C-alpha positions, 0 to 999 in steps of 0.5 A: 630590231635585229642586228647582224654582226659578221666576223672572220673575213680576211686575206687567204691564199688559194687552197686555204680556209676561212671561217665566217661567223654572224651573230644575230641579236634583238628580236629573233624568232624561233623559226628562221633561215640564216644565210650567207650571200656574196657580192663580187665587184661588178656582179650581182649578190648571190646566195652561197648557203642557207640553213633553217632553224631545223638545220636544213641546208642549201648550197650554191653549186659553186661551193658544194663540197668546199663550204659548210654552213652551220648554226648555234641556235642558242647563240643565234649564230651562223657559221660558214666554213670555207675550205679549198678557197679559190680566187673566184671566191673573192667577194664581200660576204653578207649574213642574212636572216629571214623571219616573219616575212622580213629580211635583215642584212649584215654589213658584210665582211671582205674575203680575198683569195690570192692566187 
């Protein structure tokens, strides 16, 4: 059983910053990929950023240069540093863990960026 618990969402003005955290617990494999997805109202869930256990990263074009994903393997925790936030970044952000051909999701944390 794997559980993902997100924290760090909230309300911020445009141009501001937020840092999201996601702690994984349970049966965590040595090799996995952790990621952040987001879903805005009326839109499909989309990948924001991903990082492998070897720290290879991948970003959506819309957040490149503004967001940074990192992880602490000892703590099974992934972080998303979000800078220069825009109103269009407003969404529920979900933590995702992929390992041994299974996918796990967190419950999501709301990020609201006001203009």
